[in-house]
N, C-alpha and C positions, 0 to 999 in steps of 0.2 A: 842436403836441404833441397826442397822443391824449387823449381824455377817458375816464375810468373812473368809473362810478357803482356803489356798493355798495347794494343794495336788500335789505331784510329782507322777502322776498315773503310776503304773508299767505296763509293757508289759503283755498282757494276761488278764487284768482286764476289765470286762464289765463296761461301763459308765452308770450304773444304780445301784439301791440299792437292787434289788431282781432278782433272776433268778430261774425258775422252774427246770432247769437242774442241778442246784448246782454249776455252774461255779463261779469263783471269781468275786466279785462285789465291788462297792465303800464302802459298809458297812464293808468289811473286812479291809479297810484302814482307814475309818473315821466313827467310831461307835458313831456318833453324831446325835440325832434325830432332825427333822425339818429343815434340810438343803438339798439343791438340787443343782445339777450341773448347772452352768451357761455356757452353751456350751457343746460340746461333743468331745470326742476323740475315734477313732475306737479302737477295742480290741487290734490290733497289733501295735498301736502307743502308745507312752509313753510321759510323760512330764507334764508341768504345767497345772493344771485344777483348776478352781475356783468353790467353793461351797458357797452358801449363803442362808440365811433364808428370804431375801428380794426379793419378787416376781418381783417388778418393776426393780430392779437392774439385776436380773437373765435374764429378758426379754431383757433389754438394751444390755447386753453383748452377749447374744446368738442369737438374731434376726439378720439374714443376712442383713436386710434393713439398719441397722446402720453401716455396713461395717467397724467394728472395725478391725484393722490390727492384724493378728495372725502370729507370727514368728516361723518357724520350722527349725530344722536342719535335713537334710536328707543325709544319707550316700548311695552312689551309686557305683556300679561297673563301671569301665572305667574312662576316664580322664575328662569327662564333659567339653568339650571345649567351646569356645565362641559361636559357632554356636548352640550348644545345649542350652546354657543359653539364647541366643537370642530367640530361639523357645519357651522356657519356659516363657520368659517375654511377648511374644505375646499371649500366650494361646495355650493349647494343646488339640487336639481331642482325647478323651479317648473312643470313640465309643458310649457310652450312653449319653455323654454330652461333651461340650468343656469348658475348664477352662477359667476363665477370665484372662486378663493380670495381671501380678504380678511382684514383685521385686525378682530378683534372682542373686546370686553371689557365687563364690567359696570362701570358708573360710578354714583356718587350722582347724584340729581336736581340738575342745575345750578341755582345760586341766581340766575342771571341770566336764566332763561327768562321770556318774556313770557306773559301769559294768552292762550289760544287762543280765537278767536271763529269758530264756536261752540265751547263748551267740550267737552273730551273726555268721553265718557260712560263712567263707571266702574261696575263692579259691586262693591259694598262687601265682598262675601264673597270676592273674588278678589284676591290680591296683584298688584302690578305691579313691573316692573323697568325700569331704563334701560340701554340698550346704546350703546356708541360703536362705530360701524362705519366703517371706511375702505375705500372702493371705488376701483378703478382700471379701471372699465369703464363703458360706456354701453349702454342698451338701450331700445328703443321698446316701449311697451305696444301689442299688436296691436289695431287698431281705435280707438285713442284719438286725441283731438284734439291731444294734446300728448305729448312724449317723456318718458320716465322714465329718469333716469340711474341704472342699476344696480338699481332697484327695491328699496331698502334695507328698507322695511317688509315687503314680500312675503318677502324673503330671511330676515329675522329671524323672522317668523311661521313660515315653512316649516321652519326649522332646529329650532325647539322645539315646533312644533304649537300655539303660543299665538297669540292674536289681537293683531296690532299695532294700537296705539291712535293713535300719532302719529309722524311722521317729520319731523325738522327738520335742515336742512343747516347745519352750523356753520362749515365751511371748504372752499371750492373751491380746490384747488392749495395755494399757500403763503399765501393771503390769509385773515386771521383774520376772524371775525364782526365786523360793524360796530357792534353794539350798538343799542339802541333797540327800540321796540315794533314789532309787525308793521306794515308799510307805511312804516317809517322808511327814508329814503334819504340818502346823502351822496355827494359826488363831488368830482372835482378832476383834475389832470393825472395821467397814467398813469406810474408809475415803470417804468423799463426792465426791472426784474427780474420784474415780474408775468408769470406764465405762461411764463417761460423755464426750460427744464429740467424735470426731473421730481422 
């Protein structure tokens, strides 16, 4: 039976198991041989990442053609008014590509969020807002060592002209967040329904 591991990937960890420069990798969080990330999170994003030893399942979750929804929580500077949200829902021109239409709404700061290390740098005179963004696309950051799925922080900032402070993935596909602080992992047998359908 396939193995599935849910990892709350910390900020600053590369979404790969080796790095010649000695930077933190998934191996530091999940010292389990034979599993691979099903999808990617960029180094400065954090949140739920799935790892599995099932190649077909990994492909099903990671391949943008299947358009599995990925839910992110993004903290931005500014008020993120309805005009900014409407622009985000239509798609945002980020220069090197345009994001696909997505779901976006303002939400209260979740009470289950873990502290980020290093802490987010706030400006006391500038308000912040939390957005929930549901993407169904994948996109690589040009020249980056790791892929960015949809670039939610860039999209949120581009829509409203505000600075994105943090992006955390709460749900890839129909898998809910696993809970626990950054670096927390849990695993087990893979349910047949994970990653099937959209």
